[in-house]
N, CA, C, O and CB atoms as a CASP TS submission, in Angstrom:
PFRMAT TS
TARGET T0000
AUTHOR 0000-0000-0000
METHOD Language model
MODEL 1
PARENT N/A
ATOM      1  N   MET     1      13.393  -1.078  -4.218  1.00  0.00           N
ATOM      2  CA  MET     1      12.079  -1.036  -4.607  1.00  0.00           C
ATOM      3  C   MET     1      11.259  -2.208  -4.279  1.00  0.00           C
ATOM      4  O   MET     1      10.108  -2.106  -3.854  1.00  0.00           O
ATOM      5  CB  MET     1      12.034  -0.815  -5.922  1.00  0.00           C
ATOM      6  N   PHE     2      11.841  -3.286  -4.475  1.00  0.00           N
ATOM      7  CA  PHE     2      11.204  -4.550  -4.182  1.00  0.00           C
ATOM      8  C   PHE     2      10.833  -4.574  -2.748  1.00  0.00           C
ATOM      9  O   PHE     2       9.717  -4.922  -2.362  1.00  0.00           O
ATOM     10  CB  PHE     2      12.095  -5.724  -4.526  1.00  0.00           C
ATOM     11  N   PHE     3      11.917  -4.148  -1.867  1.00  0.00           N
ATOM     12  CA  PHE     3      11.807  -4.240  -0.426  1.00  0.00           C
ATOM     13  C   PHE     3      10.575  -3.371   0.069  1.00  0.00           C
ATOM     14  O   PHE     3       9.798  -3.728   0.955  1.00  0.00           O
ATOM     15  CB  PHE     3      13.166  -3.760   0.246  1.00  0.00           C
ATOM     16  N   ILE     4      10.512  -2.188  -0.628  1.00  0.00           N
ATOM     17  CA  ILE     4       9.482  -1.301  -0.441  1.00  0.00           C
ATOM     18  C   ILE     4       7.940  -1.940  -0.628  1.00  0.00           C
ATOM     19  O   ILE     4       6.958  -1.736   0.087  1.00  0.00           O
ATOM     20  CB  ILE     4       9.757  -0.172  -1.413  1.00  0.00           C
ATOM     21  N   LEU     5       8.040  -2.690  -1.698  1.00  0.00           N
ATOM     22  CA  LEU     5       6.651  -3.307  -2.122  1.00  0.00           C
ATOM     23  C   LEU     5       6.320  -4.338  -0.980  1.00  0.00           C
ATOM     24  O   LEU     5       5.170  -4.442  -0.555  1.00  0.00           O
ATOM     25  CB  LEU     5       6.706  -4.108  -3.696  1.00  0.00           C
ATOM     26  N   ILE     6       7.330  -5.074  -0.509  1.00  0.00           N
ATOM     27  CA  ILE     6       7.014  -6.192   0.414  1.00  0.00           C
ATOM     28  C   ILE     6       6.602  -5.444   1.803  1.00  0.00           C
ATOM     29  O   ILE     6       5.670  -5.860   2.492  1.00  0.00           O
ATOM     30  CB  ILE     6       8.365  -7.265   0.594  1.00  0.00           C
ATOM     31  N   PHE     7       7.294  -4.431   2.112  1.00  0.00           N
ATOM     32  CA  PHE     7       6.911  -3.603   3.306  1.00  0.00           C
ATOM     33  C   PHE     7       5.414  -3.095   3.310  1.00  0.00           C
ATOM     34  O   PHE     7       4.688  -3.044   4.303  1.00  0.00           O
ATOM     35  CB  PHE     7       7.854  -2.366   3.374  1.00  0.00           C
ATOM     36  N   CYS     8       5.058  -2.702   1.920  1.00  0.00           N
ATOM     37  CA  CYS     8       3.750  -1.956   1.986  1.00  0.00           C
ATOM     38  C   CYS     8       2.642  -3.195   2.006  1.00  0.00           C
ATOM     39  O   CYS     8       1.550  -3.005   2.541  1.00  0.00           O
ATOM     40  CB  CYS     8       3.549  -0.836   0.587  1.00  0.00           C
ATOM     41  N   SER     9       2.930  -4.307   1.477  1.00  0.00           N
ATOM     42  CA  SER     9       2.011  -5.451   1.551  1.00  0.00           C
ATOM     43  C   SER     9       1.842  -5.952   2.964  1.00  0.00           C
ATOM     44  O   SER     9       0.760  -6.329   3.415  1.00  0.00           O
ATOM     45  CB  SER     9       2.501  -6.580   0.672  1.00  0.00           C
ATOM     46  N   LEU    10       3.004  -5.933   3.653  1.00  0.00           N
ATOM     47  CA  LEU    10       3.042  -6.340   5.110  1.00  0.00           C
ATOM     48  C   LEU    10       1.938  -5.431   5.922  1.00  0.00           C
ATOM     49  O   LEU    10       1.042  -5.876   6.640  1.00  0.00           O
ATOM     50  CB  LEU    10       4.625  -6.107   5.739  1.00  0.00           C
ATOM     51  N   VAL    11       2.229  -3.998   5.626  1.00  0.00           N
ATOM     52  CA  VAL    11       1.399  -3.180   6.436  1.00  0.00           C
ATOM     53  C   VAL    11       0.004  -3.226   5.900  1.00  0.00           C
ATOM     54  O   VAL    11      -0.937  -3.037   6.670  1.00  0.00           O
ATOM     55  CB  VAL    11       1.916  -1.773   6.498  1.00  0.00           C
ATOM     56  N   PHE    12      -0.179  -3.455   4.691  1.00  0.00           N
ATOM     57  CA  PHE    12      -1.542  -3.741   4.326  1.00  0.00           C
ATOM     58  C   PHE    12      -2.220  -4.865   4.964  1.00  0.00           C
ATOM     59  O   PHE    12      -3.397  -4.763   5.309  1.00  0.00           O
ATOM     60  CB  PHE    12      -1.605  -3.947   2.993  1.00  0.00           C
ATOM     61  N   HIS    13      -1.610  -5.826   5.123  1.00  0.00           N
ATOM     62  CA  HIS    13      -2.098  -7.042   5.813  1.00  0.00           C
ATOM     63  C   HIS    13      -2.385  -6.805   7.314  1.00  0.00           C
ATOM     64  O   HIS    13      -3.319  -7.325   7.923  1.00  0.00           O
ATOM     65  CB  HIS    13      -1.062  -8.172   5.663  1.00  0.00           C
ATOM     66  N   VAL    14      -1.558  -6.039   7.788  1.00  0.00           N
ATOM     67  CA  VAL    14      -1.703  -5.730   9.402  1.00  0.00           C
ATOM     68  C   VAL    14      -2.784  -4.901   9.601  1.00  0.00           C
ATOM     69  O   VAL    14      -3.517  -5.074  10.575  1.00  0.00           O
ATOM     70  CB  VAL    14      -0.457  -5.002  10.086  1.00  0.00           C
ATOM     71  N   VAL    15      -3.018  -3.827   8.621  1.00  0.00           N
ATOM     72  CA  VAL    15      -4.110  -3.025   8.836  1.00  0.00           C
ATOM     73  C   VAL    15      -5.446  -3.708   8.524  1.00  0.00           C
ATOM     74  O   VAL    15      -6.468  -3.444   9.157  1.00  0.00           O
ATOM     75  CB  VAL    15      -3.947  -1.835   8.069  1.00  0.00           C
ATOM     76  N   LEU    16      -5.404  -4.466   7.671  1.00  0.00           N
ATOM     77  CA  LEU    16      -6.645  -5.349   7.155  1.00  0.00           C
ATOM     78  C   LEU    16      -7.089  -6.170   8.388  1.00  0.00           C
ATOM     79  O   LEU    16      -8.281  -6.351   8.633  1.00  0.00           O
ATOM     80  CB  LEU    16      -6.228  -6.432   5.829  1.00  0.00           C
ATOM     81  N   ARG    17      -6.114  -6.649   9.139  1.00  0.00           N
ATOM     82  CA  ARG    17      -6.377  -7.784  10.301  1.00  0.00           C
ATOM     83  C   ARG    17      -6.925  -6.869  11.412  1.00  0.00           C
ATOM     84  O   ARG    17      -7.947  -7.246  11.985  1.00  0.00           O
ATOM     85  CB  ARG    17      -4.876  -8.723  10.863  1.00  0.00           C
ATOM     86  N   TYR    18      -6.357  -5.713  11.773  1.00  0.00           N
ATOM     87  CA  TYR    18      -6.944  -4.950  12.950  1.00  0.00           C
ATOM     88  C   TYR    18      -7.783  -3.875  12.551  1.00  0.00           C
ATOM     89  O   TYR    18      -8.285  -3.261  13.493  1.00  0.00           O
ATOM     90  CB  TYR    18      -5.909  -4.385  13.829  1.00  0.00           C
ATOM     91  N   MET    19      -8.061  -3.495  11.445  1.00  0.00           N
ATOM     92  CA  MET    19      -9.126  -2.557  11.063  1.00  0.00           C
ATOM     93  C   MET    19      -9.862  -3.056   9.752  1.00  0.00           C
ATOM     94  O   MET    19      -9.632  -2.452   8.704  1.00  0.00           O
ATOM     95  CB  MET    19      -8.505  -1.105  10.844  1.00  0.00           C
ATOM     96  N   PRO    20     -10.664  -4.041   9.758  1.00  0.00           N
ATOM     97  CA  PRO    20     -11.264  -4.403   8.528  1.00  0.00           C
ATOM     98  C   PRO    20     -12.375  -3.342   8.190  1.00  0.00           C
ATOM     99  O   PRO    20     -13.564  -3.571   8.412  1.00  0.00           O
ATOM    100  CB  PRO    20     -11.837  -5.860   8.617  1.00  0.00           C
ATOM    101  N   ASN    21     -11.904  -2.130   7.622  1.00  0.00           N
ATOM    102  CA  ASN    21     -12.752  -0.981   7.366  1.00  0.00           C
ATOM    103  C   ASN    21     -12.593  -0.706   5.849  1.00  0.00           C
ATOM    104  O   ASN    21     -11.481  -0.512   5.358  1.00  0.00           O
ATOM    105  CB  ASN    21     -12.344   0.296   8.284  1.00  0.00           C
ATOM    106  N   ARG    22     -13.760  -0.694   5.105  1.00  0.00           N
ATOM    107  CA  ARG    22     -13.480  -0.621   3.551  1.00  0.00           C
ATOM    108  C   ARG    22     -12.894   0.729   3.375  1.00  0.00           C
ATOM    109  O   ARG    22     -12.024   0.834   2.511  1.00  0.00           O
ATOM    110  CB  ARG    22     -14.852  -0.809   2.568  1.00  0.00           C
ATOM    111  N   ILE    23     -13.284   1.945   4.162  1.00  0.00           N
ATOM    112  CA  ILE    23     -12.760   3.159   3.624  1.00  0.00           C
ATOM    113  C   ILE    23     -11.205   3.207   3.885  1.00  0.00           C
ATOM    114  O   ILE    23     -10.514   3.925   3.162  1.00  0.00           O
ATOM    115  CB  ILE    23     -13.502   4.389   4.261  1.00  0.00           C
ATOM    116  N   ILE    24     -10.597   2.416   4.963  1.00  0.00           N
ATOM    117  CA  ILE    24      -9.244   2.476   5.117  1.00  0.00           C
ATOM    118  C   ILE    24      -8.641   1.637   4.017  1.00  0.00           C
ATOM    119  O   ILE    24      -7.615   2.021   3.456  1.00  0.00           O
ATOM    120  CB  ILE    24      -8.839   2.041   6.482  1.00  0.00           C
ATOM    121  N   TYR    25      -9.196   0.583   3.708  1.00  0.00           N
ATOM    122  CA  TYR    25      -8.801  -0.400   2.563  1.00  0.00           C
ATOM    123  C   TYR    25      -8.554   0.494   1.313  1.00  0.00           C
ATOM    124  O   TYR    25      -7.459   0.598   0.761  1.00  0.00           O
ATOM    125  CB  TYR    25     -10.023  -1.565   2.242  1.00  0.00           C
ATOM    126  N   ILE    26      -9.725   1.143   0.919  1.00  0.00           N
ATOM    127  CA  ILE    26      -9.568   1.812  -0.195  1.00  0.00           C
ATOM    128  C   ILE    26      -8.489   2.839  -0.217  1.00  0.00           C
ATOM    129  O   ILE    26      -7.841   3.069  -1.239  1.00  0.00           O
ATOM    130  CB  ILE    26     -10.720   2.336  -0.488  1.00  0.00           C
ATOM    131  N   ASN    27      -8.302   3.443   0.891  1.00  0.00           N
ATOM    132  CA  ASN    27      -7.256   4.575   1.054  1.00  0.00           C
ATOM    133  C   ASN    27      -5.913   3.918   0.851  1.00  0.00           C
ATOM    134  O   ASN    27      -5.054   4.443   0.143  1.00  0.00           O
ATOM    135  CB  ASN    27      -7.315   5.322   2.542  1.00  0.00           C
ATOM    136  N   ILE    28      -5.739   2.798   1.456  1.00  0.00           N
ATOM    137  CA  ILE    28      -4.394   2.232   1.435  1.00  0.00           C
ATOM    138  C   ILE    28      -4.300   1.784   0.062  1.00  0.00           C
ATOM    139  O   ILE    28      -3.167   1.815  -0.418  1.00  0.00           O
ATOM    140  CB  ILE    28      -4.128   1.077   2.485  1.00  0.00           C
ATOM    141  N   PHE    29      -5.298   1.352  -0.717  1.00  0.00           N
ATOM    142  CA  PHE    29      -5.193   0.883  -2.105  1.00  0.00           C
ATOM    143  C   PHE    29      -4.838   2.030  -3.082  1.00  0.00           C
ATOM    144  O   PHE    29      -4.209   1.729  -4.096  1.00  0.00           O
ATOM    145  CB  PHE    29      -6.519   0.224  -2.532  1.00  0.00           C
ATOM    146  N   TYR    30      -5.129   3.109  -2.901  1.00  0.00           N
ATOM    147  CA  TYR    30      -5.004   4.283  -3.654  1.00  0.00           C
ATOM    148  C   TYR    30      -3.550   4.794  -3.325  1.00  0.00           C
ATOM    149  O   TYR    30      -2.842   5.177  -4.257  1.00  0.00           O
ATOM    150  CB  TYR    30      -6.169   5.335  -3.301  1.00  0.00           C
ATOM    151  N   LEU    31      -3.098   4.813  -2.072  1.00  0.00           N
ATOM    152  CA  LEU    31      -2.073   5.223  -1.601  1.00  0.00           C
ATOM    153  C   LEU    31      -0.801   4.400  -2.297  1.00  0.00           C
ATOM    154  O   LEU    31       0.193   4.949  -2.773  1.00  0.00           O
ATOM    155  CB  LEU    31      -2.237   5.136  -0.161  1.00  0.00           C
ATOM    156  N   SER    32      -1.048   2.962  -2.253  1.00  0.00           N
ATOM    157  CA  SER    32      -0.040   2.092  -2.946  1.00  0.00           C
ATOM    158  C   SER    32       0.189   2.314  -4.479  1.00  0.00           C
ATOM    159  O   SER    32       1.317   2.267  -4.970  1.00  0.00           O
ATOM    160  CB  SER    32      -0.458   0.670  -2.758  1.00  0.00           C
ATOM    161  N   ILE    33      -0.963   2.562  -5.219  1.00  0.00           N
ATOM    162  CA  ILE    33      -1.047   2.863  -6.483  1.00  0.00           C
ATOM    163  C   ILE    33      -0.182   4.187  -6.732  1.00  0.00           C
ATOM    164  O   ILE    33       0.620   4.273  -7.661  1.00  0.00           O
ATOM    165  CB  ILE    33      -2.493   2.968  -6.850  1.00  0.00           C
ATOM    166  N   ASN    34      -0.392   5.068  -5.938  1.00  0.00           N
ATOM    167  CA  ASN    34       0.242   6.404  -6.116  1.00  0.00           C
ATOM    168  C   ASN    34       1.727   6.293  -5.788  1.00  0.00           C
ATOM    169  O   ASN    34       2.535   6.969  -6.426  1.00  0.00           O
ATOM    170  CB  ASN    34      -0.444   7.498  -5.197  1.00  0.00           C
ATOM    171  N   GLU    35       2.110   5.485  -4.839  1.00  0.00           N
ATOM    172  CA  GLU    35       3.498   5.070  -4.728  1.00  0.00           C
ATOM    173  C   GLU    35       4.140   4.418  -5.863  1.00  0.00           C
ATOM    174  O   GLU    35       5.251   4.708  -6.306  1.00  0.00           O
ATOM    175  CB  GLU    35       3.622   4.228  -3.678  1.00  0.00           C
ATOM    176  N   TYR    36       3.309   3.460  -6.325  1.00  0.00           N
ATOM    177  CA  TYR    36       3.955   2.664  -7.357  1.00  0.00           C
ATOM    178  C   TYR    36       4.119   3.605  -8.691  1.00  0.00           C
ATOM    179  O   TYR    36       5.097   3.473  -9.426  1.00  0.00           O
ATOM    180  CB  TYR    36       3.048   1.300  -7.652  1.00  0.00           C
ATOM    181  N   ASN    37       3.161   4.494  -8.926  1.00  0.00           N
ATOM    182  CA  ASN    37       3.308   5.438 -10.096  1.00  0.00           C
ATOM    183  C   ASN    37       4.525   6.332  -9.845  1.00  0.00           C
ATOM    184  O   ASN    37       5.231   6.607 -10.815  1.00  0.00           O
ATOM    185  CB  ASN    37       1.985   6.341 -10.305  1.00  0.00           C
ATOM    186  N   PHE    38       4.847   6.829  -8.596  1.00  0.00           N
ATOM    187  CA  PHE    38       5.818   7.711  -8.228  1.00  0.00           C
ATOM    188  C   PHE    38       7.129   7.072  -8.625  1.00  0.00           C
ATOM    189  O   PHE    38       7.950   7.675  -9.316  1.00  0.00           O
ATOM    190  CB  PHE    38       5.727   8.052  -6.771  1.00  0.00           C
ATOM    191  N   PHE    39       7.342   5.654  -8.108  1.00  0.00           N
ATOM    192  CA  PHE    39       8.560   5.032  -8.360  1.00  0.00           C
ATOM    193  C   PHE    39       8.734   4.849  -9.868  1.00  0.00           C
ATOM    194  O   PHE    39       9.832   5.118 -10.355  1.00  0.00           O
ATOM    195  CB  PHE    39       8.638   3.732  -7.621  1.00  0.00           C
ATOM    196  N   LYS    40       7.723   4.407 -10.659  1.00  0.00           N
ATOM    197  CA  LYS    40       7.830   4.259 -11.967  1.00  0.00           C
ATOM    198  C   LYS    40       8.393   5.559 -12.676  1.00  0.00           C
ATOM    199  O   LYS    40       9.313   5.488 -13.491  1.00  0.00           O
ATOM    200  CB  LYS    40       6.535   3.856 -12.456  1.00  0.00           C
ATOM    201  N   LYS    41       7.834   6.659 -12.345  1.00  0.00           N
ATOM    202  CA  LYS    41       8.157   8.021 -12.803  1.00  0.00           C
ATOM    203  C   LYS    41       9.695   8.245 -12.559  1.00  0.00           C
ATOM    204  O   LYS    41      10.408   8.709 -13.448  1.00  0.00           O
ATOM    205  CB  LYS    41       7.257   9.130 -12.015  1.00  0.00           C
ATOM    206  N   LYS    42      10.155   7.914 -11.379  1.00  0.00           N
ATOM    207  CA  LYS    42      11.460   8.241 -10.729  1.00  0.00           C
ATOM    208  C   LYS    42      12.588   7.354 -11.685  1.00  0.00           C
ATOM    209  O   LYS    42      13.728   7.781 -11.870  1.00  0.00           O
ATOM    210  CB  LYS    42      11.436   7.753  -8.953  1.00  0.00           C
ATOM    211  N   ARG    43      12.184   6.289 -12.157  1.00  0.00           N
ATOM    212  CA  ARG    43      13.242   5.303 -12.743  1.00  0.00           C
ATOM    213  C   ARG    43      13.407   5.769 -14.258  1.00  0.00           C
ATOM    214  O   ARG    43      14.187   5.178 -15.004  1.00  0.00           O
ATOM    215  CB  ARG    43      12.725   3.614 -12.638  1.00  0.00           C
TER
END
């Protein structure tokens, strides 16, 4: 799980660097929250 969070943060930074778009930023933010909630429910 920790590795997945690190991977998500890396992807997050790369996308922000290459595509500084607020819509994409918000979408990734919501996707990461959904993934976090999914992993919380799984445990």
